[in-house]
Wavefront OBJ file of the C-alpha trace (Angstrom):
o trace
v 152.788 87.051 153.858
v 150.348 84.191 154.246
v 151.559 80.603 153.938
v 151.420 79.264 150.376
v 149.316 76.206 149.575
v 149.712 73.829 146.625
v 146.602 72.082 145.361
v 146.716 69.375 142.684
v 144.166 69.632 139.884
v 142.825 66.401 138.428
v 141.578 66.388 134.834
v 141.782 64.331 131.640
v 144.550 65.861 129.554
v 145.872 68.763 131.574
v 147.825 68.803 134.771
v 148.805 71.733 136.911
v 148.852 73.426 140.302
v 146.990 76.234 142.011
v 149.202 78.508 144.081
v 147.513 80.802 146.601
v 149.472 83.758 147.864
v 149.131 87.361 148.879
v 150.289 90.069 146.523
v 150.773 93.353 148.325
v 149.519 95.247 145.279
v 146.593 92.961 144.446
v 144.940 92.465 147.839
v 145.304 88.695 148.144
v 144.887 87.636 144.494
v 145.594 83.951 143.988
v 147.780 82.582 141.219
v 146.959 79.431 139.279
v 149.312 77.581 136.967
v 148.087 75.134 134.347
v 150.537 73.148 132.262
v 149.657 71.735 128.849
v 151.453 69.370 126.539
v 151.071 68.887 122.769
v 147.990 66.928 121.821
v 144.639 67.552 120.231
v 142.618 70.265 121.917
v 144.748 70.737 125.004
v 145.260 74.494 124.712
v 141.553 75.192 124.208
v 140.729 72.947 127.150
v 143.198 74.836 129.321
v 141.651 78.168 128.345
v 138.188 76.907 129.222
v 139.452 75.687 132.569
v 141.162 79.043 133.191
v 137.876 80.875 132.574
v 136.374 79.337 135.706
v 139.285 80.288 137.973
v 139.550 83.580 139.843
v 142.831 85.403 140.262
v 145.883 85.325 138.016
v 146.109 82.300 135.748
v 149.173 81.119 133.842
v 148.882 78.526 131.097
v 152.360 77.172 130.475
v 152.824 75.276 127.216
v 155.417 72.555 127.006
v 157.552 72.539 123.892
v 156.119 71.045 120.715
v 153.533 71.519 117.984
v 149.892 72.313 118.772
v 147.741 71.926 115.666
v 144.176 73.115 115.497
v 141.430 72.730 112.899
v 139.362 75.545 114.392
v 140.042 78.877 116.010
v 141.391 78.808 119.557
v 139.045 81.139 121.412
v 139.867 83.323 124.393
v 136.571 84.696 125.711
v 135.587 86.399 129.008
v 136.574 84.514 132.156
v 136.634 84.913 135.912
v 140.380 85.462 135.956
v 142.001 88.707 137.048
v 144.613 88.107 134.358
v 145.466 85.288 131.960
v 148.959 84.613 130.663
v 149.616 82.004 127.974
v 153.297 81.310 127.498
v 155.826 78.726 126.442
v 157.752 76.845 129.063
v 161.083 78.546 129.538
v 163.608 77.539 126.910
v 161.142 75.407 124.926
v 159.804 76.161 121.448
v 156.043 76.133 121.012
v 154.165 76.258 117.703
v 150.415 76.779 117.338
v 149.352 76.184 113.745
v 146.449 75.649 111.387
v 148.114 73.051 109.197
v 148.181 69.323 108.547
v 151.350 67.323 108.130
v 151.854 65.657 104.764
v 153.573 62.305 105.004
v 156.877 62.339 103.143
v 155.684 59.156 101.423
v 153.155 61.315 99.570
v 155.978 63.255 97.918
v 157.040 61.388 94.806
v 158.822 62.114 91.523
v 156.476 63.096 88.700
v 155.609 60.132 86.474
v 152.653 61.489 84.508
v 153.923 61.864 80.899
v 151.616 64.830 80.231
v 152.990 66.731 83.224
v 156.563 65.761 82.341
v 156.113 67.015 78.788
v 155.199 70.472 80.082
v 158.168 70.797 82.424
v 161.381 72.437 81.298
v 164.016 69.862 80.422
v 166.348 71.169 83.134
v 163.906 70.258 85.921
v 162.453 66.977 84.607
v 163.239 64.295 87.116
v 163.587 66.908 89.852
v 160.026 68.224 90.177
v 157.927 66.229 92.634
v 154.203 65.863 93.165
v 152.360 65.985 96.487
v 149.102 64.044 96.628
v 146.768 65.555 99.246
v 143.749 63.281 98.735
v 144.320 61.412 101.970
v 144.722 64.657 103.925
v 141.889 66.941 102.764
v 138.690 66.545 100.796
v 139.344 69.700 98.770
v 142.157 72.114 98.042
v 141.257 75.807 98.110
v 142.138 77.196 94.702
v 143.869 80.449 93.810
v 141.525 83.427 94.056
v 141.518 87.001 92.762
v 143.443 89.429 94.934
v 144.469 93.058 94.729
v 143.584 96.693 95.286
v 139.897 97.261 95.960
v 139.204 93.583 96.509
v 138.311 91.952 99.813
v 141.147 90.771 101.995
v 140.414 87.056 102.363
v 142.044 83.824 103.502
v 144.642 82.486 101.108
v 144.336 79.385 98.993
v 145.867 76.103 100.199
v 149.624 76.410 100.502
v 152.528 74.092 101.222
v 155.056 74.914 103.930
v 158.297 73.003 103.455
v 160.115 72.905 106.770
v 159.545 76.556 107.789
v 159.269 78.238 104.391
v 156.117 78.672 102.276
v 156.437 77.676 98.644
v 155.596 80.266 95.999
v 153.558 79.927 92.829
v 155.534 79.339 89.649
v 156.025 82.649 87.897
v 157.179 84.181 84.666
v 159.224 86.350 84.660
v 160.759 85.175 87.927
v 161.778 88.500 89.442
v 160.183 91.115 87.249
v 157.193 91.946 85.058
v 156.783 92.655 81.346
v 155.072 95.589 79.697
v 151.444 95.329 78.652
v 151.235 95.517 74.879
v 148.459 96.958 72.764
v 145.084 96.729 74.495
v 142.196 95.538 72.316
v 139.529 95.486 75.032
v 140.366 97.463 78.153
v 137.624 96.155 80.403
v 136.568 99.721 81.210
v 133.100 100.883 82.327
v 131.402 100.307 78.984
v 133.033 96.901 78.532
v 131.883 95.880 81.989
v 128.325 96.889 81.199
v 128.451 94.870 77.985
v 130.323 91.920 79.505
v 133.370 92.263 77.229
v 136.338 90.803 79.111
v 139.789 92.395 78.674
v 142.152 91.408 75.848
v 145.727 92.655 75.498
v 148.797 91.794 73.431
v 152.133 90.439 74.606
v 155.448 91.019 72.859
v 157.644 88.278 74.290
v 158.548 84.869 72.932
v 158.169 82.882 76.142
v 154.325 82.562 76.229
v 154.607 80.510 73.029
v 155.905 77.638 75.179
v 152.753 77.381 77.288
v 150.784 74.329 76.220
v 147.802 74.865 78.512
v 146.191 77.754 80.351
v 144.147 75.653 82.778
v 144.204 77.473 86.122
v 146.674 80.026 84.766
v 146.592 83.463 86.393
v 148.128 86.847 85.677
v 149.124 89.548 88.125
v 150.522 93.031 87.851
v 149.669 96.709 87.707
v 147.256 96.798 84.796
v 146.056 100.391 84.996
v 147.333 102.438 87.932
v 150.688 102.003 89.596
v 149.196 101.951 93.076
v 146.633 99.222 92.257
v 147.850 95.656 91.839
v 145.498 92.897 90.734
v 145.572 89.166 90.072
v 142.948 87.515 87.873
v 142.470 84.215 86.002
v 143.188 83.765 82.310
v 140.523 82.481 79.953
v 142.834 81.721 77.052
v 145.933 82.756 75.122
v 145.873 83.151 71.372
v 149.309 82.326 70.005
v 148.401 83.440 66.478
v 147.857 87.087 67.403
v 149.795 87.056 70.698
v 146.884 88.022 72.917
v 145.942 87.236 76.494
v 142.199 86.910 77.123
v 141.350 87.619 80.749
v 138.919 85.382 82.621
v 137.423 88.231 84.669
v 137.510 92.010 84.957
v 140.303 93.796 86.742
v 139.460 96.381 89.413
v 139.906 99.310 87.030
v 140.879 98.444 83.452
v 143.897 97.698 81.268
v 146.052 100.552 79.999
v 149.388 100.760 78.273
v 151.980 103.478 77.768
v 153.563 103.728 81.232
v 156.560 101.846 82.566
v 154.680 100.569 85.622
v 151.859 99.011 83.543
v 153.146 95.487 83.557
v 152.038 91.883 84.038
v 153.365 88.451 84.948
v 152.036 84.881 84.692
v 151.395 82.434 87.523
v 150.732 78.742 88.171
v 152.160 77.249 84.989
v 153.979 73.905 84.951
v 156.186 75.272 82.179
v 157.506 77.979 84.522
v 158.682 75.825 87.422
v 162.376 76.598 87.213
v 163.442 77.750 90.686
v 163.583 75.882 93.960
v 160.408 76.484 95.951
v 158.142 77.163 92.977
v 154.920 75.189 92.770
v 151.738 74.673 90.779
v 148.430 73.837 92.432
v 145.903 71.531 90.738
v 142.726 71.555 92.855
v 140.975 69.078 90.555
v 143.459 66.299 91.297
v 144.273 67.658 94.773
v 147.947 67.733 93.887
v 150.843 70.149 94.108
v 153.886 70.048 91.857
v 157.035 71.722 93.140
v 160.783 71.869 92.716
v 162.644 71.076 95.969
v 165.892 72.754 96.882
v 169.172 70.992 97.608
v 168.456 70.687 101.333
v 166.826 67.482 102.507
v 163.162 67.971 103.383
v 162.284 67.073 106.945
v 158.616 68.121 107.106
v 155.886 69.288 104.737
v 152.713 70.961 105.985
v 149.498 71.935 104.210
v 147.739 75.101 105.375
v 144.131 74.268 106.218
v 142.597 76.587 108.827
v 140.632 79.420 107.210
v 139.619 81.331 110.361
v 142.102 82.986 112.790
v 144.468 80.685 114.628
v 143.730 82.537 117.883
v 140.829 84.916 118.589
v 140.623 87.086 121.729
v 137.215 88.694 122.149
v 135.333 90.763 124.750
v 137.867 90.278 127.523
v 140.762 92.010 129.241
v 144.164 91.404 130.824
v 145.437 88.613 128.581
v 149.058 88.071 127.566
v 150.180 85.651 124.854
v 153.908 85.278 125.159
v 156.823 83.571 123.416
v 154.961 81.228 121.099
v 154.968 80.835 117.319
v 151.649 81.214 115.499
v 151.997 79.890 111.972
v 150.953 77.955 108.892
v 147.345 78.941 108.333
v 145.224 80.259 105.501
v 143.714 83.082 107.532
v 144.618 85.619 110.238
v 147.256 84.760 112.823
v 145.844 86.486 115.928
v 142.529 88.383 116.016
v 141.153 90.695 118.745
v 138.049 92.835 119.212
v 136.370 94.591 122.157
v 139.436 93.908 124.272
v 141.481 95.806 126.834
v 145.055 95.244 127.966
v 145.697 92.347 125.591
v 149.400 91.902 124.896
v 151.023 89.753 122.224
v 154.657 89.695 123.323
v 157.787 87.976 122.091
v 155.894 85.893 119.552
v 156.607 84.849 115.984
v 153.733 85.184 113.518
v 154.596 83.720 110.146
v 153.355 81.806 107.119
v 149.726 82.850 107.502
v 147.640 83.606 104.425
v 146.018 86.837 105.613
v 147.182 89.599 107.984
v 149.430 88.580 110.860
v 147.520 90.361 113.632
v 144.126 92.083 113.420
v 142.971 94.351 116.267
v 139.412 95.395 115.483
v 136.604 94.024 113.377
v 136.518 93.741 109.622
v 133.569 93.810 107.267
v 131.661 91.403 105.083
v 129.951 92.497 101.876
v 128.296 90.800 98.923
v 130.201 90.289 95.711
v 129.920 93.224 93.335
v 128.023 92.791 90.095
v 129.861 92.899 86.774
v 128.486 96.305 85.821
v 128.940 97.931 89.246
v 130.798 101.195 88.652
v 131.283 102.060 92.331
v 134.833 103.124 93.153
v 136.820 100.080 94.215
v 137.250 101.535 97.703
v 133.549 102.208 98.291
v 132.102 98.709 98.422
v 131.745 98.724 102.210
v 129.904 95.976 104.050
v 128.772 95.326 107.601
v 131.059 94.900 110.594
v 131.882 91.295 111.360
v 134.303 89.399 113.568
v 137.349 87.341 112.634
v 137.662 88.761 109.129
v 139.333 91.687 107.393
v 137.209 91.500 104.261
v 136.367 94.869 102.775
v 137.266 96.877 105.881
v 139.449 99.184 103.811
v 136.551 100.064 101.551
v 134.221 100.472 104.508
v 136.504 103.028 106.160
v 136.757 104.899 102.879
v 132.965 104.996 102.804
v 132.473 105.630 106.540
v 135.454 107.570 107.896
v 134.148 107.546 111.476
v 133.792 103.772 111.585
v 134.564 102.346 115.019
v 135.994 98.863 114.550
v 135.421 98.030 118.231
v 139.102 97.398 118.738
v 139.141 98.218 122.447
v 142.037 99.971 124.159
v 145.551 99.476 125.486
v 146.112 96.406 123.311
v 149.578 95.826 121.963
v 151.922 93.788 119.806
v 155.401 93.968 121.279
v 158.801 92.361 120.635
v 157.358 90.185 117.852
v 158.657 88.886 114.535
v 156.010 89.034 111.814
v 156.983 87.771 108.384
v 155.897 85.756 105.348
v 152.310 86.837 105.865
v 149.830 86.975 103.024
v 148.173 90.369 103.398
v 149.942 92.729 105.796
v 151.606 92.661 109.174
v 149.268 94.267 111.733
v 145.818 95.824 111.235
v 145.511 98.208 114.172
v 142.205 99.900 114.932
v 140.884 101.683 117.991
v 139.454 104.976 119.200
v 136.434 107.120 118.397
v 136.834 109.760 115.703
v 133.713 111.715 116.663
v 134.694 112.178 120.319
v 138.472 111.959 119.688
v 138.664 109.304 122.398
v 142.048 107.611 122.246
v 142.501 103.858 122.281
v 146.273 103.748 122.835
v 146.657 100.493 120.948
v 150.202 99.977 119.742
v 152.851 98.038 117.847
v 156.236 98.286 119.536
v 159.716 96.911 118.913
v 158.693 94.477 116.184
v 160.343 93.274 112.993
v 157.829 93.129 110.143
v 158.954 91.955 106.713
v 157.827 90.074 103.591
v 154.190 90.710 104.452
v 152.643 90.712 100.957
v 152.960 87.134 99.806
v 149.338 86.985 98.543
v 147.827 90.496 98.547
v 150.117 93.401 97.729
v 148.936 96.965 97.316
v 147.322 98.677 100.334
v 148.165 95.771 102.637
v 150.836 97.559 104.700
v 153.202 96.385 107.386
v 151.001 98.299 109.820
v 147.522 99.653 109.086
v 146.227 102.221 111.627
v 142.754 103.711 112.005
v 140.792 105.492 114.714
v 142.372 107.818 117.288
v 145.503 107.808 119.397
v 147.346 104.678 118.285
v 151.098 104.211 118.071
v 153.829 102.446 116.092
v 157.192 102.589 117.868
v 160.692 101.179 117.206
v 159.712 98.800 114.428
v 161.805 97.543 111.516
v 159.575 97.357 108.434
v 161.058 96.077 105.182
v 160.862 94.009 102.015
v 157.495 94.812 100.485
v 156.100 95.790 97.089
v 153.871 98.445 98.682
v 153.535 100.570 101.833
v 155.120 100.228 105.261
v 152.435 102.125 107.202
v 149.016 103.335 106.056
v 146.868 105.290 108.471
v 143.498 106.986 108.861
v 142.303 109.076 111.764
v 143.720 111.416 114.363
v 146.470 111.811 116.934
v 148.477 108.769 115.926
v 152.218 108.594 116.548
v 154.720 106.861 114.264
v 158.172 107.017 115.800
v 161.661 105.486 115.950
v 161.001 103.143 113.008
v 163.574 101.831 110.549
v 161.858 101.604 107.160
v 163.633 100.286 104.074
v 163.054 98.382 100.828
v 159.317 99.057 100.698
v 157.244 100.376 97.765
v 159.505 98.278 95.562
v 156.949 97.704 92.788
v 154.427 100.504 92.980
v 154.049 103.947 91.470
v 152.481 106.879 93.332
v 152.679 105.506 96.876
v 154.460 106.304 100.099
v 156.248 104.315 102.767
v 153.980 106.167 105.210
v 150.735 107.188 103.556
v 147.350 108.783 104.318
v 145.019 111.294 102.697
v 141.791 112.611 101.282
v 140.306 113.785 104.597
v 141.153 117.267 106.005
v 139.747 116.316 109.424
v 142.482 113.706 109.989
v 144.828 115.853 112.068
v 147.168 115.731 115.007
v 149.296 112.894 113.617
v 152.994 112.889 114.497
v 155.766 111.262 112.453
v 159.090 111.558 114.256
v 162.548 110.017 114.584
v 162.170 107.518 111.743
v 164.854 106.383 109.326
v 163.704 106.046 105.701
v 166.362 104.612 103.422
v 166.911 102.709 100.197
v 163.495 103.416 98.697
v 163.338 102.939 94.935
v 163.517 106.120 92.803
v 162.281 104.223 89.741
v 158.664 105.346 89.984
v 156.942 108.020 92.063
v 157.867 106.683 95.483
v 157.641 108.814 98.611
v 158.732 108.298 102.207
v 156.005 110.448 103.838
v 152.974 110.983 101.610
v 150.153 113.385 102.523
v 147.743 112.678 99.689
v 144.807 114.630 98.248
v 144.403 117.498 100.676
v 145.630 115.771 103.850
v 146.263 118.306 106.612
v 147.733 119.005 109.999
v 150.666 116.648 110.516
v 153.836 117.255 112.511
v 156.954 115.654 111.040
v 160.293 116.093 112.759
v 163.576 114.405 113.560
v 163.382 111.990 110.607
v 166.224 110.905 108.340
v 165.484 110.581 104.612
v 168.462 108.793 103.017
v 168.011 107.771 99.375
v 164.313 107.838 100.215
v 162.661 107.494 96.820
v 162.089 109.951 93.992
v 160.022 112.325 96.187
v 160.866 111.813 99.870
v 158.043 114.148 100.946
v 154.818 114.713 99.020
v 152.212 117.226 100.222
v 149.325 116.926 97.796
v 147.354 120.144 98.110
v 146.970 120.161 101.894
v 147.742 122.653 104.629
v 149.027 123.028 108.193
v 151.911 120.589 107.923
v 155.017 121.222 110.014
v 158.346 119.801 108.844
v 161.327 120.640 111.024
v 164.633 119.237 112.269
v 164.682 116.580 109.519
v 167.698 115.382 107.534
v 167.462 114.795 103.763
v 170.347 113.026 102.017
v 170.978 111.981 98.404
v 167.666 112.417 96.591
v 166.786 114.086 93.289
v 164.062 116.146 94.990
v 163.336 116.584 98.692
v 159.804 117.983 98.890
v 156.902 118.034 96.465
v 154.185 120.631 97.087
v 151.214 121.086 94.770
v 147.881 122.869 94.471
v 145.829 119.999 93.065
v 142.653 121.285 94.718
v 142.807 124.287 92.392
v 142.900 122.112 89.298
v 142.453 118.395 88.593
v 141.212 117.518 92.132
v 138.967 120.548 92.661
v 135.768 118.461 92.598
v 136.758 117.099 96.023
v 135.776 120.536 97.367
v 132.256 120.439 95.899
v 129.360 121.032 98.256
v 128.122 117.604 99.250
v 131.390 116.163 97.995
v 133.923 113.959 99.717
v 135.517 116.632 101.946
v 132.187 118.168 102.912
v 130.825 114.788 103.993
v 133.934 113.874 105.948
v 134.086 117.190 107.790
v 130.392 117.073 108.638
v 130.781 113.500 109.913
v 133.047 114.688 112.742
v 131.146 117.957 113.477
v 134.311 119.865 112.685
v 133.070 123.286 113.907
v 132.084 121.927 117.331
v 134.069 120.529 120.272
v 136.193 118.523 120.498
v 137.417 119.327 116.969
v 137.018 123.096 117.296
v 139.128 123.037 120.471
v 141.750 120.494 119.442
v 142.182 121.810 115.890
v 141.057 125.476 115.899
v 142.433 126.099 112.398
v 139.922 123.556 111.057
v 136.884 125.648 112.059
v 137.453 128.115 109.208
v 138.395 125.478 106.634
v 135.824 126.606 104.069
v 136.266 130.329 104.715
v 140.022 130.313 104.027
v 139.988 129.075 100.415
v 140.854 125.404 101.026
v 142.002 125.030 97.414
v 145.122 127.075 98.169
v 147.843 125.259 100.181
v 148.789 127.307 103.230
v 150.634 127.248 106.539
v 152.938 124.439 105.423
v 156.031 125.171 107.488
v 159.397 123.788 106.405
v 162.142 125.038 108.701
v 165.293 123.931 110.470
v 165.968 121.043 108.057
v 169.193 119.854 106.461
v 169.194 119.172 102.698
v 172.474 117.447 101.833
v 173.253 116.453 98.253
v 169.717 117.198 97.116
v 169.385 118.214 93.470
v 166.168 120.217 93.978
v 164.826 121.164 97.386
v 161.321 121.851 96.084
v 159.160 120.551 93.302
v 156.302 123.023 93.231
v 155.730 126.643 94.144
v 157.398 128.180 97.191
v 154.226 130.238 97.776
v 152.567 127.022 98.985
v 155.024 126.661 101.862
v 156.836 128.761 104.451
v 160.593 128.087 104.256
v 163.168 129.385 106.723
v 166.265 128.390 108.664
v 167.061 125.461 106.340
v 170.525 124.535 105.057
v 170.957 123.296 101.489
v 174.515 122.089 100.874
v 176.752 119.682 98.995
v 179.444 120.140 101.633
v 179.788 117.610 104.433
v 177.673 119.080 107.248
v 179.707 117.151 109.829
v 178.577 113.511 109.698
v 180.573 110.992 111.681
v 180.107 108.693 108.658
v 178.219 110.088 105.611
v 177.386 106.532 104.476
v 175.694 105.757 107.807
v 173.555 108.674 109.013
v 172.580 106.803 112.182
v 176.070 107.522 113.526
v 175.067 111.163 113.774
v 177.199 114.296 113.680
v 180.560 115.228 115.131
v 180.447 117.583 118.080
v 182.027 120.303 115.951
v 179.722 119.694 112.965
v 178.808 122.722 110.928
v 175.107 121.935 111.080
v 174.899 123.260 114.630
v 176.085 126.667 113.459
v 174.200 126.814 110.168
v 170.758 125.745 111.442
v 169.671 127.694 114.490
v 168.271 125.446 117.185
v 168.973 122.171 115.390
v 168.621 119.321 117.877
v 170.430 116.006 117.711
v 168.205 113.104 116.754
v 168.119 110.107 119.150
v 169.852 107.913 116.564
v 170.498 104.970 118.874
v 166.789 104.696 119.684
v 165.738 104.177 116.056
v 164.748 100.672 115.048
v 163.964 97.425 116.782
v 166.256 95.947 119.410
v 165.397 92.420 118.243
v 168.208 90.492 116.604
l 1 2 3 4 5 6 7 8 9 10 11 12 13 14 15 16 17 18 19 20 21 22 23 24 25 26 27 28 29 30 31 32 33 34 35 36 37 38 39 40 41 42 43 44 45 46 47 48 49 50 51 52 53 54 55 56 57 58 59 60 61 62 63 64 65 66 67 68 69 70 71 72 73 74 75 76 77 78 79 80 81 82 83 84 85 86 87 88 89 90 91 92 93 94 95 96 97 98 99 100 101 102 103 104 105 106 107 108 109 110 111 112 113 114 115 116 117 118 119 120 121 122 123 124 125 126 127 128 129 130 131 132 133 134 135 136 137 138 139 140 141 142 143 144 145 146 147 148 149 150 151 152 153 154 155 156 157 158 159 160 161 162 163 164 165 166 167 168 169 170 171 172 173 174 175 176 177 178 179 180 181 182 183 184 185 186 187 188 189 190 191 192 193 194 195 196 197 198 199 200 201 202 203 204 205 206 207 208 209 210 211 212 213 214 215 216 217 218 219 220 221 222 223 224 225 226 227 228 229 230 231 232 233 234 235 236 237 238 239 240 241 242 243 244 245 246 247 248 249 250 251 252 253 254 255 256 257 258 259 260 261 262 263 264 265 266 267 268 269 270 271 272 273 274 275 276 277 278 279 280 281 282 283 284 285 286 287 288 289 290 291 292 293 294 295 296 297 298 299 300 301 302 303 304 305 306 307 308 309 310 311 312 313 314 315 316 317 318 319 320 321 322 323 324 325 326 327 328 329 330 331 332 333 334 335 336 337 338 339 340 341 342 343 344 345 346 347 348 349 350 351 352 353 354 355 356 357 358 359 360 361 362 363 364 365 366 367 368 369 370 371 372 373 374 375 376 377 378 379 380 381 382 383 384 385 386 387 388 389 390 391 392 393 394 395 396 397 398 399 400 401 402 403 404 405 406 407 408 409 410 411 412 413 414 415 416 417 418 419 420 421 422 423 424 425 426 427 428 429 430 431 432 433 434 435 436 437 438 439 440 441 442 443 444 445 446 447 448 449 450 451 452 453 454 455 456 457 458 459 460 461 462 463 464 465 466 467 468 469 470 471 472 473 474 475 476 477 478 479 480 481 482 483 484 485 486 487 488 489 490 491 492 493 494 495 496 497 498 499 500 501 502 503 504 505 506 507 508 509 510 511 512 513 514 515 516 517 518 519 520 521 522 523 524 525 526 527 528 529 530 531 532 533 534 535 536 537 538 539 540 541 542 543 544 545 546 547 548 549 550 551 552 553 554 555 556 557 558 559 560 561 562 563 564 565 566 567 568 569 570 571 572 573 574 575 576 577 578 579 580 581 582 583 584 585 586 587 588 589 590 591 592 593 594 595 596 597 598 599 600 601 602 603 604 605 606 607 608 609 610 611 612 613 614 615 616 617 618 619 620 621 622 623 624 625 626 627 628 629 630 631 632 633 634 635 636 637 638 639 640 641 642 643 644 645 646 647 648 649 650 651 652 653 654 655 656 657 658 659 660 661 662 663 664 665 666 667 668 669 670 671 672 673 674 675 676 677 678 679 680 681 682 683 684 685 686 687 688 689 690 691 692 693 694 695 696 697 698 699 700 701 702 703 704
């Protein structure tokens, strides 16, 4: 081992040391350590300095708050590896906010505002004047299914918690009444904005509708939307929308409901606020706890962007309080986000792969909401979801071997992690991953189709994650050869109808995906909620070793597809276990039209040629084998305990054998806690030939 040398670096804000040493595995690679302290621009300066240094570079951040008004960029450098980490035992925050002086938080004095507040909160609601902090406040914007995923409006973070817009009803929604103008295709062409009736007394208390918004599920239970209100007519009890919804307004189903937002009259719970961009003020109701710090989210672009480089680790720091994405990556390799907290951002927590940018759609545009598309762009999500629907072989340039590990991701605006990577034409894997993370409360701004983890491409993985507390999906994926394993998924799909905790569909070439050793529990049976949902002709999945415990109204839904294998799973306490249908023989048969959606998607991957013909030989004869008829769906070796109906559908559409349907205790150690497994003498081992114990202790995150 060569003698180590310490060399002092001299610079303006930073201080540090270069350590030269021989690493037996790295052929004399030097190690450089740079230390930074809180202060404007110091982290970006350290990264720029690191880019000029060869060898392994460590940027160690002293404890404190690092605020930035522009994205911190990590671009290609001379380093062999770069590690950015907090100093041991010290808390580091990197944020896109501005601190609001507590002197700017005052009791409301304006008599007009006071007159609109409920009597119980007058004297308690405070106003926050932001004029001295920012020139403008970003106002509330439309959000929902089929719309672009964009930075959030300006938000207040009180201590570590984001405030939430005042809402009526507080924890629920009310039914849409009679619809006078639906806002359907003809109305859009004619410019007739939607009008619907309400049946409740409470809207009669609203004195003004300035900057009032409504949200809800106006037409379909899988498609949320939030739009401004033009006016409310108290005489005929009608709400007049200020813009079109993605689809149109309907009534007659329990999930077709709405709620109101951003009304002074509805501030009645601690943490609720109203934003007034014209006066640059917020009004909110504090809780009982004394406020120590108030922050305003400002940064619209990602807090940190890692682009076109490799071998970077960001470790043990908190990325928070921003209007946009937390951490963004594209064209990267071996980038690891480890042991971090990502919270209180207005868009997705982490985005691996590019998004898209597209022009606003015209009023009369009748294109399906998921077909708007756009061109690839960096540092945005935008209409990426619609682009992948339009171009199923889209390569988001997400790189390979990038991961999010041991992280807490919560209170995000539009999803937890957007994970791309891999080439669908060549079936080249990317091996990007999310591992051992806790992801919760990830739909503060955008709800439907903004999952805890979004996956696209080929060969990506979600392992040992806890995903919970969301109105919509836990995991949504597109592509091939992905693995979803050892996850604990609960309390998701809490608002929606016709969605799944894990969901994909409408492309028979998306095969080779494995869903194993996951625990689905406490999913609402109120609407059509599914744990594993293979929608609209999805094919070729392997699902085994999962536990479905009170897992919605339809724990498994196979919507007209084929070649699914379900084995060694445990189903407990559900009205129905498996739904199988033949939709491609009836209402969805147009998907099989020549030149239609399936034809285009199969042709896009050259499905009769290698590598598809080799990897998925059953796909070669897709058209010759009557694709409208579900076939080769194997359901065997599963336990169905306290299930009212094993199958909703026709048994001819599946192959069932070696299953056990019983109301008798099959031998659980504790029937109320399936993760404790079975007794050694449990009857299941005799009744189901070859049943294998599930690795119960491996399921879920190890984070506290």
